[in-house]
C-alpha positions as CSV (number, residue, x, y, z in Angstrom):
1,X,102.4,114.7,77.5
2,X,106.0,113.8,78.3
3,X,108.0,110.5,78.8
4,X,109.0,109.4,82.3
5,X,112.0,107.2,82.8
6,X,113.6,105.7,85.9
7,X,116.6,103.5,86.6
8,X,116.2,101.3,89.7
9,X,119.3,100.2,91.6
10,X,120.0,98.7,95.0
11,X,121.5,101.6,97.1
12,X,124.2,99.5,98.8
13,X,125.5,97.8,95.8
14,X,124.3,100.0,92.8
15,X,123.2,96.8,91.2
16,X,120.2,97.1,88.8
17,X,116.7,95.9,90.0
18,X,115.5,93.8,87.0
19,X,111.9,92.7,86.6
20,X,110.4,95.0,89.2
21,X,106.8,96.1,88.7
22,X,106.4,99.9,88.6
23,X,103.0,101.5,89.0
24,X,102.3,105.1,88.1
25,X,99.1,106.8,89.3
26,X,97.9,110.4,89.3
27,X,97.9,111.9,92.8
28,X,96.0,114.7,94.6
29,X,97.9,117.5,96.3
30,X,97.8,115.5,99.5
31,X,99.5,112.6,97.7
32,X,96.3,110.4,97.8
33,X,95.5,108.6,94.6
34,X,92.9,110.3,92.4
35,X,89.7,108.3,92.1
36,X,89.7,108.9,88.4
37,X,93.3,108.1,87.9
38,X,94.5,105.9,85.1
39,X,96.8,103.2,86.4
40,X,100.0,102.6,84.3
41,X,102.1,99.6,85.0
42,X,105.4,98.6,83.5
43,X,108.3,96.3,84.3
44,X,111.9,97.2,84.5
45,X,114.3,95.6,82.0
46,X,117.6,93.8,82.7
47,X,119.3,97.2,83.4
48,X,116.6,98.2,85.9
49,X,115.2,100.9,83.5
50,X,111.4,101.5,83.2
51,X,109.7,103.9,80.7
52,X,106.3,105.4,80.6
53,X,105.4,107.2,77.4
54,X,102.9,110.1,77.0
55,X,102.4,110.9,80.6
56,X,100.1,114.0,81.2
57,X,101.6,116.7,83.4
58,X,100.8,116.5,87.1
59,X,101.6,114.8,90.4
60,X,102.0,111.1,90.4
61,X,102.5,108.3,93.0
62,X,105.1,105.8,91.9
63,X,105.1,102.4,93.5
64,X,107.8,99.8,93.0
65,X,107.6,96.2,94.0
66,X,109.7,93.1,93.4
67,X,110.5,89.9,95.2
68,X,113.0,90.2,98.0
69,X,112.5,94.0,98.5
70,X,110.1,96.3,100.4
71,X,107.5,98.3,98.4
72,X,108.8,101.8,97.6
73,X,106.4,104.7,97.2
74,X,107.4,108.2,95.9
75,X,105.4,111.2,94.8
76,X,106.8,113.0,91.7
77,X,105.8,116.0,89.7
78,X,105.7,115.4,85.9
79,X,106.2,118.7,84.0
80,X,106.8,119.9,80.4
81,X,110.3,118.4,80.2
82,X,111.1,114.7,80.2
83,X,111.4,113.4,83.8
84,X,113.9,110.9,85.3
85,X,112.5,109.5,88.6
């Protein structure tokens, strides 16, 4: 298991996205969510940083939501080394 860390910023202004909800769910090879997936949810801090600890290796669907922005979905591969999303 490894840590996964992400810093969320607004692309045009590079401003941090504070208080965003970030959901991490295991994904199948076709990027659908696994039926047996454990859902992990965390909130970004004032600097726009979110951390998930002890994430098993594999494919994950990351969903970010906050007021005033569209939902963002990304598929990432978590490996042996710590991952920055």
